[in-house]
N, C-alpha and C positions, 0 to 999 in steps of 0.2 A: 504494500500500500504506500509506503514511503516513496518508492520509485515512481509510482503512478502520480503522486502528488508533485514530485519534482518535475516530471515530464509535463504535467498540466501547467505548472508555473512557467516553465520554459516556453510553452506554447503561448501563454499570455504575453511574454516579452516579444516573441516573434510577431504576433498579431499587432501589438502596439507599435513595434518597429516598422511593420509594413504600412500602417496608417501614416506614420510620420514621414516615411520615405516616399510614399505614393502621392500624398496630398498634404504637404506641409502648410499651405495657405489656408486650406479648409480647417485644419487642426488649430491653427492660430486664431481663426475667426471663432471657432467653437469655444476656445479658452477665453477669448475676449468677451463673448456673450455670457459665459458663466460668471464673469466678474460682476455682471449686472444682476445676476439672480440672487435671491435670498437664500440663506442657509437651508431653510425649509424646502425650497424648490429643488435645490441640489440634493438634499437627502431623499426627497421623494423620487427623483430621477435615479439615484443610486439604488433605492429600494426596488424600483421597477426593474432595473437591470439585474439585480440579484434574483428576483422572482422569475424573470424570463430565462436567466441562466440555469436556475435550479430545475425549472420545468423541462428545458431543453436537455439538461443532463439526465433527468429521469427518463425521458423519452429515448434518448440515445442508449443509455445503459440498459433499459428494458428491451430495446429492439435487438441488442447484440448479446444478450445473456440468455 
């Protein structure tokens, strides 16, 4: 399980790096827009991302097990 967690974290870095490499201007715009958001809005966006990720993980793990 530790190896799977390490691999998952590595994939997070790969995906983040791809976004920065492929669309740096869009990434900068997004960060600039986030500065205008309230903490609550950012937390809600984070919570939504967590939920989408967990549901996707459950679907993927269920489909391949």
